[in-house]
C-alpha positions as CSV (number, residue, x, y, z in Angstrom):
1,M,0.0,0.0,0.0
2,G,2.8,2.4,0.7
3,A,3.2,5.3,3.0
4,P,0.6,8.0,3.0
5,K,1.5,11.1,1.0
6,R,2.5,14.1,3.1
7,N,1.0,17.4,2.0
8,R,3.6,19.9,1.1
9,R,3.4,23.2,3.1
10,K,2.1,26.0,0.9
11,Y,3.8,28.8,2.8
12,D,7.1,29.9,4.2
13,K,7.4,31.2,7.7
14,P,8.8,34.7,8.1
15,K,12.5,34.8,9.0
16,D,11.8,37.3,11.7
17,I,9.0,35.3,13.2
18,W,9.4,36.8,16.7
19,S,9.7,40.4,15.6
20,S,7.2,42.5,17.5
21,G,7.0,45.0,14.6
22,R,6.2,42.3,12.1
23,I,3.6,40.7,14.4
24,E,1.7,44.0,14.9
25,I,1.6,44.5,11.1
26,D,0.4,41.0,10.5
27,K,-2.3,41.4,13.2
28,K,-3.6,44.4,11.4
29,Y,-3.9,42.5,8.1
30,I,-5.6,39.7,9.9
31,K,-8.1,42.0,11.6
32,D,-8.8,44.2,8.5
33,F,-9.4,41.3,6.1
34,G,-11.0,38.8,8.6
35,L,-8.3,36.2,8.1
36,K,-8.5,33.0,10.2
37,N,-4.9,33.0,11.3
38,E,-1.3,34.0,10.3
39,K,-1.0,31.0,8.0
40,E,-3.5,32.6,5.5
41,L,-1.4,35.7,5.5
42,W,1.9,33.8,5.1
43,K,0.5,32.1,2.0
44,V,-0.1,35.5,0.4
45,Q,3.3,36.7,1.5
46,T,5.0,33.6,0.0
47,E,3.2,34.1,-3.3
48,L,4.3,37.7,-3.3
49,S,7.8,36.7,-2.6
50,K,7.9,34.2,-5.4
51,I,6.6,36.8,-7.9
52,R,9.3,39.3,-6.9
53,S,12.0,36.6,-7.1
54,N,10.8,35.7,-10.6
55,V,10.8,39.3,-11.7
56,R,14.4,39.8,-10.5
57,V,15.5,36.8,-12.5
58,L,13.7,38.0,-15.6
59,L,15.1,41.5,-15.3
60,S,18.6,40.2,-15.0
61,S,18.2,37.6,-17.8
62,T,20.3,37.9,-21.0
63,D,17.7,36.1,-23.1
64,S,15.4,39.0,-23.7
65,E,12.9,37.0,-25.9
66,K,12.3,34.4,-23.2
67,S,12.2,36.9,-20.4
68,N,9.7,39.0,-22.3
69,K,7.4,36.0,-22.9
70,V,7.5,34.8,-19.3
71,G,7.2,38.3,-18.0
72,S,4.1,38.9,-20.2
73,D,2.5,35.7,-18.8
74,I,3.0,36.8,-15.2
75,I,1.7,40.3,-15.9
76,N,-1.4,38.9,-17.8
77,R,-2.2,36.5,-14.9
78,L,-1.9,39.3,-12.3
79,T,-4.0,41.7,-14.5
80,K,-6.6,39.0,-15.0
81,Y,-7.2,38.9,-11.2
82,G,-7.0,42.6,-10.7
83,I,-3.9,42.3,-8.6
84,A,-1.8,44.4,-11.0
85,P,-3.3,47.4,-12.9
86,N,-3.6,47.3,-16.7
87,G,-0.5,48.4,-18.5
88,S,1.8,47.2,-15.7
89,T,5.5,46.4,-16.5
90,L,7.8,44.0,-14.7
91,D,9.3,47.0,-12.7
92,R,5.9,47.9,-11.5
93,L,5.3,44.5,-10.0
94,F,7.7,45.4,-7.2
95,D,5.0,47.8,-6.0
96,L,2.6,45.0,-5.2
97,N,2.0,44.2,-1.5
98,E,-0.2,42.0,0.6
99,T,-3.2,44.3,0.2
100,S,-3.1,43.8,-3.6
101,F,-3.8,40.1,-3.1
102,L,-6.1,40.2,-0.1
103,E,-8.5,42.7,-1.8
104,R,-9.1,40.1,-4.5
105,R,-10.2,37.3,-2.2
106,L,-13.8,36.2,-2.4
107,Q,-14.2,37.2,1.3
108,S,-13.1,40.8,0.6
109,I,-15.2,41.0,-2.6
110,T,-18.3,39.7,-0.8
111,F,-18.0,42.4,1.9
112,R,-17.1,45.2,-0.6
113,K,-20.2,44.4,-2.7
114,G,-22.4,44.7,0.4
115,L,-23.4,41.1,0.5
116,A,-22.2,40.9,4.1
117,K,-22.0,43.4,7.0
118,S,-18.4,42.6,8.0
119,M,-15.4,40.6,6.9
120,K,-16.2,38.0,9.5
121,Q,-19.7,37.6,8.4
122,A,-18.5,37.4,4.8
123,R,-16.3,34.5,5.8
124,Q,-19.2,32.7,7.5
125,L,-21.5,33.2,4.5
126,I,-18.9,31.7,2.2
127,T,-18.0,28.7,4.4
128,H,-21.7,27.9,4.9
129,G,-22.5,27.9,1.2
130,F,-24.4,31.2,0.8
131,I,-22.1,32.8,-1.8
132,A,-21.8,31.8,-5.5
133,I,-20.2,33.0,-8.7
134,S,-22.4,32.7,-11.8
135,G,-24.6,30.3,-9.7
136,R,-21.7,28.1,-8.8
137,K,-21.3,27.8,-5.0
138,I,-17.8,28.7,-3.7
139,D,-17.0,27.8,-0.1
140,K,-13.4,29.0,0.0
141,P,-12.9,32.5,1.4
142,S,-9.4,32.6,-0.1
143,Y,-10.7,32.1,-3.7
144,L,-9.2,34.7,-6.0
145,V,-11.9,36.5,-7.9
146,S,-11.0,37.5,-11.5
147,I,-12.1,40.8,-13.0
148,S,-14.6,39.0,-15.2
149,E,-16.1,37.2,-12.3
150,E,-16.5,40.2,-9.9
151,D,-19.9,41.2,-11.2
152,K,-21.2,37.6,-11.0
153,V,-20.6,37.3,-7.3
154,G,-24.0,36.9,-5.5
155,Y,-26.0,34.8,-3.1
156,Y,-26.3,31.0,-3.8
157,R,-29.5,30.9,-1.9
158,P,-31.7,33.6,-0.2
159,I,-30.7,34.8,3.3
160,N,-32.0,37.5,5.5
161,L,-29.1,39.3,7.3
162,E,-31.4,41.6,9.3
163,P,-31.5,40.8,13.0
164,V,-34.8,39.3,14.2
165,T,-36.8,41.7,16.4
166,L,-39.4,40.4,18.8
167,H,-42.5,42.3,20.1
168,K,-42.9,42.5,23.8
169,E,-45.6,39.9,23.8
170,D,-43.6,37.5,21.8
171,A,-40.5,38.0,24.0
172,A,-42.6,37.4,27.2
173,A,-44.1,34.3,25.7
174,L,-40.7,33.0,24.7
175,N,-39.3,33.7,28.2
176,N,-42.3,31.8,29.8
177,E,-41.6,28.8,27.6
178,N,-38.0,28.7,28.6
179,A,-38.6,29.3,32.3
180,P,-38.0,26.1,34.4
181,E,-41.1,24.5,35.8
182,P,-41.6,24.8,39.6
183,T,-40.6,21.7,41.6
184,A,-42.4,20.5,44.6
185,N,-40.9,20.8,48.0
186,T,-39.6,17.3,48.8
187,D,-39.5,17.8,52.5
188,T,-43.2,18.8,52.6
189,A,-44.1,15.9,50.4
190,E,-42.3,13.5,52.7
191,K,-44.1,14.9,55.8
192,V,-47.5,14.6,54.2
193,E,-46.8,11.0,53.2
194,G,-45.5,10.2,56.7
195,E,-48.6,11.7,58.3
196,A,-50.8,9.7,56.0
197,V,-49.0,6.5,57.1
198,V,-49.2,7.3,60.8
199,N,-52.9,8.1,60.5
């Protein structure tokens, strides 16, 4: 049967992992974009680092024809997802940061389009199957939304996000239903039973 396959880690941990300055910045990203933990941010940072590394190699390459083709592919991919603006060059890709990627997540798009009242609520709606693209349910908050898909993000099934308000009569009835039933005094019951036996 063989040994089970080990999943390869999709992110690199920061070299300055205990730096208080880095931790504070990461916490702000996590809070602003409703991320689950640091690992989600580290995946974005790893992808960004790979792009910058590839751009450096291409800019220093002597084979201009090959570097132009590969560079064009990278730019087209980033432009397709709205991460890089139209007309970007390889040099301009160094200006990309974590926000460029985080804003294109389905979680961010759902919130920006007003389909959720907060980033956390957007995450809940996605994971519980309420958000779809062109009628196709997407349950991954980290899904990158392309420019062509952005207008097709909507609800997979109807949901009312307004809080439920109860009238005073309904609230009182609900409280009475949930109130514990009164229990008989066991001491009194035992005395009555004892008296009955004696008599």
